[in-house]
mmCIF file of the C-alpha atoms, coordinates in Angstrom:
data_MODEL
# 
_entry.id   MODEL 
# 
loop_
_atom_site.group_PDB 
_atom_site.id 
_atom_site.type_symbol 
_atom_site.label_atom_id 
_atom_site.label_alt_id 
_atom_site.label_comp_id 
_atom_site.label_asym_id 
_atom_site.label_entity_id 
_atom_site.label_seq_id 
_atom_site.pdbx_PDB_ins_code 
_atom_site.Cartn_x 
_atom_site.Cartn_y 
_atom_site.Cartn_z 
_atom_site.occupancy 
_atom_site.B_iso_or_equiv 
_atom_site.pdbx_formal_charge 
_atom_site.auth_seq_id 
_atom_site.auth_comp_id 
_atom_site.auth_asym_id 
_atom_site.auth_atom_id 
_atom_site.pdbx_PDB_model_num 
ATOM 1   C CA . MET A 1 1   ? 50.547 -35.471 19.367 1.00 0.00 ? 1   MET A CA 1 
ATOM 2   C CA . THR A 1 2   ? 52.521 -32.248 19.511 1.00 0.00 ? 2   THR A CA 1 
ATOM 3   C CA . THR A 1 3   ? 55.035 -31.170 16.952 1.00 0.00 ? 3   THR A CA 1 
ATOM 4   C CA . THR A 1 4   ? 58.133 -29.128 17.329 1.00 0.00 ? 4   THR A CA 1 
ATOM 5   C CA . ASN A 1 5   ? 59.130 -26.485 14.805 1.00 0.00 ? 5   ASN A CA 1 
ATOM 6   C CA . LYS A 1 6   ? 62.787 -26.694 13.867 1.00 0.00 ? 6   LYS A CA 1 
ATOM 7   C CA . ILE A 1 7   ? 65.076 -24.794 11.563 1.00 0.00 ? 7   ILE A CA 1 
ATOM 8   C CA . ARG A 1 8   ? 68.630 -25.455 10.422 1.00 0.00 ? 8   ARG A CA 1 
ATOM 9   C CA . ILE A 1 9   ? 70.741 -22.401 9.557  1.00 0.00 ? 9   ILE A CA 1 
ATOM 10  C CA . ALA A 1 10  ? 74.280 -21.553 8.619  1.00 0.00 ? 10  ALA A CA 1 
ATOM 11  C CA . THR A 1 11  ? 76.266 -18.531 9.746  1.00 0.00 ? 11  THR A CA 1 
ATOM 12  C CA . ALA A 1 12  ? 79.895 -17.503 10.078 1.00 0.00 ? 12  ALA A CA 1 
ATOM 13  C CA . ASP A 1 13  ? 81.623 -19.211 13.034 1.00 0.00 ? 13  ASP A CA 1 
ATOM 14  C CA . THR A 1 14  ? 82.533 -16.130 14.981 1.00 0.00 ? 14  THR A CA 1 
ATOM 15  C CA . THR A 1 15  ? 82.580 -15.292 18.688 1.00 0.00 ? 15  THR A CA 1 
ATOM 16  C CA . ASN A 1 16  ? 79.055 -15.609 20.077 1.00 0.00 ? 16  ASN A CA 1 
ATOM 17  C CA . ALA A 1 17  ? 77.748 -16.703 16.720 1.00 0.00 ? 17  ALA A CA 1 
ATOM 18  C CA . SER A 1 18  ? 75.076 -18.976 18.228 1.00 0.00 ? 18  SER A CA 1 
ATOM 19  C CA . THR A 1 19  ? 73.774 -16.295 20.573 1.00 0.00 ? 19  THR A CA 1 
ATOM 20  C CA . LEU A 1 20  ? 73.680 -13.655 17.786 1.00 0.00 ? 20  LEU A CA 1 
ATOM 21  C CA . ALA A 1 21  ? 71.939 -15.995 15.342 1.00 0.00 ? 21  ALA A CA 1 
ATOM 22  C CA . CYS A 1 22  ? 69.318 -16.941 17.975 1.00 0.00 ? 22  CYS A CA 1 
ATOM 23  C CA . SER A 1 23  ? 68.674 -13.265 18.822 1.00 0.00 ? 23  SER A CA 1 
ATOM 24  C CA . GLU A 1 24  ? 68.289 -12.391 15.145 1.00 0.00 ? 24  GLU A CA 1 
ATOM 25  C CA . ILE A 1 25  ? 65.912 -15.273 14.488 1.00 0.00 ? 25  ILE A CA 1 
ATOM 26  C CA . THR A 1 26  ? 63.864 -14.511 17.603 1.00 0.00 ? 26  THR A CA 1 
ATOM 27  C CA . ALA A 1 27  ? 63.481 -10.927 16.369 1.00 0.00 ? 27  ALA A CA 1 
ATOM 28  C CA . ALA A 1 28  ? 62.480 -12.214 12.888 1.00 0.00 ? 28  ALA A CA 1 
ATOM 29  C CA . VAL A 1 29  ? 59.740 -14.653 14.005 1.00 0.00 ? 29  VAL A CA 1 
ATOM 30  C CA . GLY A 1 30  ? 58.788 -13.180 17.351 1.00 0.00 ? 30  GLY A CA 1 
ATOM 31  C CA . LEU A 1 31  ? 59.394 -16.384 19.299 1.00 0.00 ? 31  LEU A CA 1 
ATOM 32  C CA . PRO A 1 32  ? 62.366 -17.613 21.341 1.00 0.00 ? 32  PRO A CA 1 
ATOM 33  C CA . VAL A 1 33  ? 64.627 -20.224 19.778 1.00 0.00 ? 33  VAL A CA 1 
ATOM 34  C CA . HIS A 1 34  ? 66.881 -22.772 21.493 1.00 0.00 ? 34  HIS A CA 1 
ATOM 35  C CA . PRO A 1 35  ? 69.940 -24.342 19.875 1.00 0.00 ? 35  PRO A CA 1 
ATOM 36  C CA . GLU A 1 36  ? 69.884 -28.136 20.104 1.00 0.00 ? 36  GLU A CA 1 
ATOM 37  C CA . PHE A 1 37  ? 72.883 -29.106 17.976 1.00 0.00 ? 37  PHE A CA 1 
ATOM 38  C CA . GLN A 1 38  ? 75.774 -27.449 16.126 1.00 0.00 ? 38  GLN A CA 1 
ATOM 39  C CA . GLU A 1 39  ? 78.177 -28.471 13.400 1.00 0.00 ? 39  GLU A CA 1 
ATOM 40  C CA . ILE A 1 40  ? 81.443 -26.785 12.655 1.00 0.00 ? 40  ILE A CA 1 
ATOM 41  C CA . GLU A 1 41  ? 82.989 -27.027 9.259  1.00 0.00 ? 41  GLU A CA 1 
ATOM 42  C CA . GLY A 1 42  ? 85.875 -24.672 8.647  1.00 0.00 ? 42  GLY A CA 1 
ATOM 43  C CA . ASP A 1 43  ? 84.627 -21.155 9.334  1.00 0.00 ? 43  ASP A CA 1 
ATOM 44  C CA . CYS A 1 44  ? 80.940 -22.100 8.996  1.00 0.00 ? 44  CYS A CA 1 
ATOM 45  C CA . LEU A 1 45  ? 78.659 -22.816 11.940 1.00 0.00 ? 45  LEU A CA 1 
ATOM 46  C CA . ILE A 1 46  ? 75.491 -24.806 11.273 1.00 0.00 ? 46  ILE A CA 1 
ATOM 47  C CA . LEU A 1 47  ? 72.857 -24.686 13.982 1.00 0.00 ? 47  LEU A CA 1 
ATOM 48  C CA . GLU A 1 48  ? 69.751 -26.794 14.468 1.00 0.00 ? 48  GLU A CA 1 
ATOM 49  C CA . LEU A 1 49  ? 67.247 -24.668 16.441 1.00 0.00 ? 49  LEU A CA 1 
ATOM 50  C CA . ARG A 1 50  ? 63.972 -25.448 18.103 1.00 0.00 ? 50  ARG A CA 1 
ATOM 51  C CA . LEU A 1 51  ? 61.330 -22.694 18.151 1.00 0.00 ? 51  LEU A CA 1 
ATOM 52  C CA . ARG A 1 52  ? 59.246 -22.317 21.307 1.00 0.00 ? 52  ARG A CA 1 
ATOM 53  C CA . GLY A 1 53  ? 55.755 -21.075 21.597 1.00 0.00 ? 53  GLY A CA 1 
ATOM 54  C CA . GLU A 1 54  ? 52.256 -22.561 21.736 1.00 0.00 ? 54  GLU A CA 1 
ATOM 55  C CA . THR A 1 55  ? 50.948 -20.347 18.909 1.00 0.00 ? 55  THR A CA 1 
ATOM 56  C CA . LEU A 1 56  ? 53.483 -21.798 16.465 1.00 0.00 ? 56  LEU A CA 1 
ATOM 57  C CA . GLN A 1 57  ? 52.404 -25.471 16.778 1.00 0.00 ? 57  GLN A CA 1 
ATOM 58  C CA . ALA A 1 58  ? 51.174 -25.806 13.209 1.00 0.00 ? 58  ALA A CA 1 
ATOM 59  C CA . ALA A 1 59  ? 53.461 -23.295 11.493 1.00 0.00 ? 59  ALA A CA 1 
ATOM 60  C CA . SER A 1 60  ? 54.266 -24.067 7.917  1.00 0.00 ? 60  SER A CA 1 
ATOM 61  C CA . PRO A 1 61  ? 57.996 -24.817 7.490  1.00 0.00 ? 61  PRO A CA 1 
ATOM 62  C CA . LYS A 1 62  ? 57.963 -22.839 4.254  1.00 0.00 ? 62  LYS A CA 1 
ATOM 63  C CA . ARG A 1 63  ? 56.561 -19.728 5.948  1.00 0.00 ? 63  ARG A CA 1 
ATOM 64  C CA . LEU A 1 64  ? 58.969 -20.145 8.901  1.00 0.00 ? 64  LEU A CA 1 
ATOM 65  C CA . ALA A 1 65  ? 61.940 -20.345 6.517  1.00 0.00 ? 65  ALA A CA 1 
ATOM 66  C CA . ALA A 1 66  ? 60.722 -17.294 4.597  1.00 0.00 ? 66  ALA A CA 1 
ATOM 67  C CA . ALA A 1 67  ? 60.277 -15.274 7.800  1.00 0.00 ? 67  ALA A CA 1 
ATOM 68  C CA . VAL A 1 68  ? 63.788 -16.103 8.953  1.00 0.00 ? 68  VAL A CA 1 
ATOM 69  C CA . GLY A 1 69  ? 65.257 -15.539 5.494  1.00 0.00 ? 69  GLY A CA 1 
ATOM 70  C CA . ASN A 1 70  ? 63.669 -12.087 5.252  1.00 0.00 ? 70  ASN A CA 1 
ATOM 71  C CA . GLY A 1 71  ? 64.250 -10.997 8.844  1.00 0.00 ? 71  GLY A CA 1 
ATOM 72  C CA . ALA A 1 72  ? 67.671 -12.442 9.713  1.00 0.00 ? 72  ALA A CA 1 
ATOM 73  C CA . PRO A 1 73  ? 70.160 -11.267 7.098  1.00 0.00 ? 73  PRO A CA 1 
ATOM 74  C CA . THR A 1 74  ? 73.295 -12.802 8.677  1.00 0.00 ? 74  THR A CA 1 
ATOM 75  C CA . VAL A 1 75  ? 71.982 -16.368 8.618  1.00 0.00 ? 75  VAL A CA 1 
ATOM 76  C CA . GLU A 1 76  ? 71.271 -18.680 5.694  1.00 0.00 ? 76  GLU A CA 1 
ATOM 77  C CA . VAL A 1 77  ? 68.275 -20.969 6.119  1.00 0.00 ? 77  VAL A CA 1 
ATOM 78  C CA . LEU A 1 78  ? 69.183 -24.526 5.123  1.00 0.00 ? 78  LEU A CA 1 
ATOM 79  C CA . SER A 1 79  ? 65.923 -26.232 6.028  1.00 0.00 ? 79  SER A CA 1 
ATOM 80  C CA . ALA A 1 80  ? 62.814 -25.947 8.220  1.00 0.00 ? 80  ALA A CA 1 
ATOM 81  C CA . TRP A 1 81  ? 60.454 -28.700 9.328  1.00 0.00 ? 81  TRP A CA 1 
ATOM 82  C CA . ASN A 1 82  ? 57.880 -29.788 11.830 1.00 0.00 ? 82  ASN A CA 1 
ATOM 83  C CA . GLU A 1 83  ? 59.109 -32.700 13.937 1.00 0.00 ? 83  GLU A CA 1 
ATOM 84  C CA . PRO A 1 84  ? 56.672 -34.979 15.782 1.00 0.00 ? 84  PRO A CA 1 
ATOM 85  C CA . GLY A 1 85  ? 57.211 -35.310 19.516 1.00 0.00 ? 85  GLY A CA 1 
ATOM 86  C CA . SER A 1 86  ? 59.766 -38.058 19.980 1.00 0.00 ? 86  SER A CA 1 
ATOM 87  C CA . GLY A 1 87  ? 58.617 -39.137 23.391 1.00 0.00 ? 87  GLY A CA 1 
ATOM 88  C CA . GLN A 1 88  ? 61.198 -40.990 25.435 1.00 0.00 ? 88  GLN A CA 1 
ATOM 89  C CA . ILE A 1 89  ? 64.779 -40.775 24.132 1.00 0.00 ? 89  ILE A CA 1 
ATOM 90  C CA . ARG A 1 90  ? 66.588 -44.113 24.378 1.00 0.00 ? 90  ARG A CA 1 
ATOM 91  C CA . PRO A 1 91  ? 69.946 -43.755 26.181 1.00 0.00 ? 91  PRO A CA 1 
ATOM 92  C CA . LYS A 1 92  ? 73.036 -44.730 24.100 1.00 0.00 ? 92  LYS A CA 1 
ATOM 93  C CA . LEU A 1 93  ? 76.228 -46.035 25.605 1.00 0.00 ? 93  LEU A CA 1 
ATOM 94  C CA . CYS A 1 94  ? 79.225 -43.828 24.928 1.00 0.00 ? 94  CYS A CA 1 
ATOM 95  C CA . ARG A 1 95  ? 82.534 -45.682 25.342 1.00 0.00 ? 95  ARG A CA 1 
ATOM 96  C CA . ASP A 1 96  ? 84.755 -42.594 25.010 1.00 0.00 ? 96  ASP A CA 1 
ATOM 97  C CA . VAL A 1 97  ? 84.024 -40.262 27.951 1.00 0.00 ? 97  VAL A CA 1 
ATOM 98  C CA . LEU A 1 98  ? 86.513 -37.594 29.037 1.00 0.00 ? 98  LEU A CA 1 
ATOM 99  C CA . GLY A 1 99  ? 86.573 -35.578 32.239 1.00 0.00 ? 99  GLY A CA 1 
ATOM 100 C CA . LEU A 1 100 ? 87.557 -31.891 32.070 1.00 0.00 ? 100 LEU A CA 1 
ATOM 101 C CA . LEU A 1 101 ? 89.736 -32.174 35.114 1.00 0.00 ? 101 LEU A CA 1 
ATOM 102 C CA . TYR A 1 102 ? 91.455 -35.430 34.172 1.00 0.00 ? 102 TYR A CA 1 
ATOM 103 C CA . ASP A 1 103 ? 91.852 -35.799 30.425 1.00 0.00 ? 103 ASP A CA 1 
ATOM 104 C CA . ASP A 1 104 ? 93.305 -33.952 27.452 1.00 0.00 ? 104 ASP A CA 1 
ATOM 105 C CA . MET A 1 105 ? 90.405 -33.008 25.286 1.00 0.00 ? 105 MET A CA 1 
ATOM 106 C CA . PRO A 1 106 ? 90.181 -32.313 21.562 1.00 0.00 ? 106 PRO A CA 1 
ATOM 107 C CA . ASN A 1 107 ? 89.011 -28.875 20.404 1.00 0.00 ? 107 ASN A CA 1 
ATOM 108 C CA . VAL A 1 108 ? 85.539 -30.124 19.589 1.00 0.00 ? 108 VAL A CA 1 
ATOM 109 C CA . ALA A 1 109 ? 85.120 -31.268 23.218 1.00 0.00 ? 109 ALA A CA 1 
ATOM 110 C CA . HIS A 1 110 ? 86.192 -27.898 24.599 1.00 0.00 ? 110 HIS A CA 1 
ATOM 111 C CA . ARG A 1 111 ? 83.773 -26.171 22.204 1.00 0.00 ? 111 ARG A CA 1 
ATOM 112 C CA . ALA A 1 112 ? 80.914 -28.406 23.348 1.00 0.00 ? 112 ALA A CA 1 
ATOM 113 C CA . LEU A 1 113 ? 81.646 -27.638 26.970 1.00 0.00 ? 113 LEU A CA 1 
ATOM 114 C CA . ASP A 1 114 ? 82.061 -23.893 26.315 1.00 0.00 ? 114 ASP A CA 1 
ATOM 115 C CA . ASP A 1 115 ? 78.757 -23.667 24.424 1.00 0.00 ? 115 ASP A CA 1 
ATOM 116 C CA . ASN A 1 116 ? 77.020 -26.366 26.556 1.00 0.00 ? 116 ASN A CA 1 
ATOM 117 C CA . LEU A 1 117 ? 75.780 -27.785 23.260 1.00 0.00 ? 117 LEU A CA 1 
ATOM 118 C CA . ALA A 1 118 ? 76.278 -31.047 21.455 1.00 0.00 ? 118 ALA A CA 1 
ATOM 119 C CA . THR A 1 119 ? 78.877 -30.233 18.757 1.00 0.00 ? 119 THR A CA 1 
ATOM 120 C CA . ALA A 1 120 ? 79.974 -32.058 15.631 1.00 0.00 ? 120 ALA A CA 1 
ATOM 121 C CA . ALA A 1 121 ? 83.063 -31.005 13.698 1.00 0.00 ? 121 ALA A CA 1 
ATOM 122 C CA . TRP A 1 122 ? 84.414 -32.160 10.387 1.00 0.00 ? 122 TRP A CA 1 
ATOM 123 C CA . ASP A 1 123 ? 88.085 -33.188 10.443 1.00 0.00 ? 123 ASP A CA 1 
ATOM 124 C CA . ARG A 1 124 ? 89.597 -33.174 7.012  1.00 0.00 ? 124 ARG A CA 1 
ATOM 125 C CA . SER A 1 125 ? 92.784 -34.794 8.219  1.00 0.00 ? 125 SER A CA 1 
ATOM 126 C CA . ASP A 1 126 ? 91.041 -38.115 8.959  1.00 0.00 ? 126 ASP A CA 1 
ATOM 127 C CA . SER A 1 127 ? 87.871 -37.623 6.847  1.00 0.00 ? 127 SER A CA 1 
ATOM 128 C CA . SER A 1 128 ? 85.658 -38.016 9.908  1.00 0.00 ? 128 SER A CA 1 
ATOM 129 C CA . TRP A 1 129 ? 82.920 -36.249 11.817 1.00 0.00 ? 129 TRP A CA 1 
ATOM 130 C CA . HIS A 1 130 ? 83.691 -35.936 15.535 1.00 0.00 ? 130 HIS A CA 1 
ATOM 131 C CA . LEU A 1 131 ? 80.790 -35.486 17.947 1.00 0.00 ? 131 LEU A CA 1 
ATOM 132 C CA . ALA A 1 132 ? 81.236 -34.166 21.504 1.00 0.00 ? 132 ALA A CA 1 
ATOM 133 C CA . VAL A 1 133 ? 78.266 -34.209 23.917 1.00 0.00 ? 133 VAL A CA 1 
ATOM 134 C CA . PRO A 1 134 ? 78.662 -32.269 27.155 1.00 0.00 ? 134 PRO A CA 1 
ATOM 135 C CA . SER A 1 135 ? 77.213 -33.565 30.426 1.00 0.00 ? 135 SER A CA 1 
ATOM 136 C CA . SER A 1 136 ? 78.244 -33.786 34.093 1.00 0.00 ? 136 SER A CA 1 
ATOM 137 C CA . CYS A 1 137 ? 78.978 -36.557 36.553 1.00 0.00 ? 137 CYS A CA 1 
ATOM 138 C CA . ASP A 1 138 ? 79.085 -35.764 40.263 1.00 0.00 ? 138 ASP A CA 1 
ATOM 139 C CA . ALA A 1 139 ? 78.975 -32.024 39.330 1.00 0.00 ? 139 ALA A CA 1 
ATOM 140 C CA . GLN A 1 140 ? 82.121 -32.421 37.215 1.00 0.00 ? 140 GLN A CA 1 
ATOM 141 C CA . PRO A 1 141 ? 82.019 -31.573 33.477 1.00 0.00 ? 141 PRO A CA 1 
ATOM 142 C CA . ILE A 1 142 ? 82.415 -34.584 31.179 1.00 0.00 ? 142 ILE A CA 1 
ATOM 143 C CA . VAL A 1 143 ? 82.136 -35.048 27.443 1.00 0.00 ? 143 VAL A CA 1 
ATOM 144 C CA . GLY A 1 144 ? 81.076 -38.097 25.492 1.00 0.00 ? 144 GLY A CA 1 
ATOM 145 C CA . LEU A 1 145 ? 82.866 -38.499 22.193 1.00 0.00 ? 145 LEU A CA 1 
ATOM 146 C CA . SER A 1 146 ? 81.883 -40.362 19.026 1.00 0.00 ? 146 SER A CA 1 
ATOM 147 C CA . HIS A 1 147 ? 83.199 -40.334 15.515 1.00 0.00 ? 147 HIS A CA 1 
ATOM 148 C CA . ARG A 1 148 ? 82.266 -41.687 12.079 1.00 0.00 ? 148 ARG A CA 1 
ATOM 149 C CA . ARG A 1 149 ? 84.106 -41.727 8.774  1.00 0.00 ? 149 ARG A CA 1 
ATOM 150 C CA . GLY A 1 150 ? 82.663 -40.193 5.621  1.00 0.00 ? 150 GLY A CA 1 
ATOM 151 C CA . TYR A 1 151 ? 81.409 -36.714 4.973  1.00 0.00 ? 151 TYR A CA 1 
ATOM 152 C CA . SER A 1 152 ? 77.822 -37.785 4.207  1.00 0.00 ? 152 SER A CA 1 
ATOM 153 C CA . ARG A 1 153 ? 77.476 -39.764 7.492  1.00 0.00 ? 153 ARG A CA 1 
ATOM 154 C CA . ARG A 1 154 ? 76.637 -36.757 9.646  1.00 0.00 ? 154 ARG A CA 1 
ATOM 155 C CA . PHE A 1 155 ? 75.402 -36.884 13.248 1.00 0.00 ? 155 PHE A CA 1 
ATOM 156 C CA . THR A 1 156 ? 71.883 -35.757 14.210 1.00 0.00 ? 156 THR A CA 1 
ATOM 157 C CA . SER A 1 157 ? 70.480 -33.989 17.185 1.00 0.00 ? 157 SER A CA 1 
ATOM 158 C CA . LEU A 1 158 ? 68.567 -37.159 18.129 1.00 0.00 ? 158 LEU A CA 1 
ATOM 159 C CA . GLU A 1 159 ? 71.813 -39.120 18.275 1.00 0.00 ? 159 GLU A CA 1 
ATOM 160 C CA . ALA A 1 160 ? 73.346 -36.436 20.425 1.00 0.00 ? 160 ALA A CA 1 
ATOM 161 C CA . ALA A 1 161 ? 70.340 -36.515 22.744 1.00 0.00 ? 161 ALA A CA 1 
ATOM 162 C CA . SER A 1 162 ? 70.615 -40.301 23.040 1.00 0.00 ? 162 SER A CA 1 
ATOM 163 C CA . ILE A 1 163 ? 74.285 -39.986 24.016 1.00 0.00 ? 163 ILE A CA 1 
ATOM 164 C CA . ARG A 1 164 ? 73.506 -37.220 26.549 1.00 0.00 ? 164 ARG A CA 1 
ATOM 165 C CA . SER A 1 165 ? 70.789 -39.398 28.025 1.00 0.00 ? 165 SER A CA 1 
ATOM 166 C CA . GLY A 1 166 ? 73.269 -42.308 28.307 1.00 0.00 ? 166 GLY A CA 1 
ATOM 167 C CA . LEU A 1 167 ? 75.851 -40.078 30.025 1.00 0.00 ? 167 LEU A CA 1 
ATOM 168 C CA . ALA A 1 168 ? 73.278 -38.923 32.543 1.00 0.00 ? 168 ALA A CA 1 
ATOM 169 C CA . SER A 1 169 ? 72.266 -42.440 33.470 1.00 0.00 ? 169 SER A CA 1 
# 
């Protein structure tokens, strides 16, 4: 079974923050990275990244975190791990789907569409996490929305992938 190397980092939420962080991490470890999920909390952007490359299959999460920590000064490493291949992702029904051309969208939905990346944002006003997952239907941009109350009840990249799979079916 194959494993995927993943790393979770934090950086300032500025223009092109995801692209800049990915470039810096690629330079630090010598392999391309791909963002799979992002969280926005105030002015902080938290990214879950997948590292690509056959030579890194058995990389130690500790060494990976150290390499990023030493070579990418504008990011803070929150965690690193090896994730077993998940196989088939089970589609999840999303009851709240908005179309870019037809519906008013919350900021988190616009951000998800702009970045083409599943995006969770903490909303202090209602003490909830809001998740927006971009997709398309008949070549039109859509966003699936979900939310949950409570700060500690965060969304995961696997949940976002399940919603994206459900939107695509």
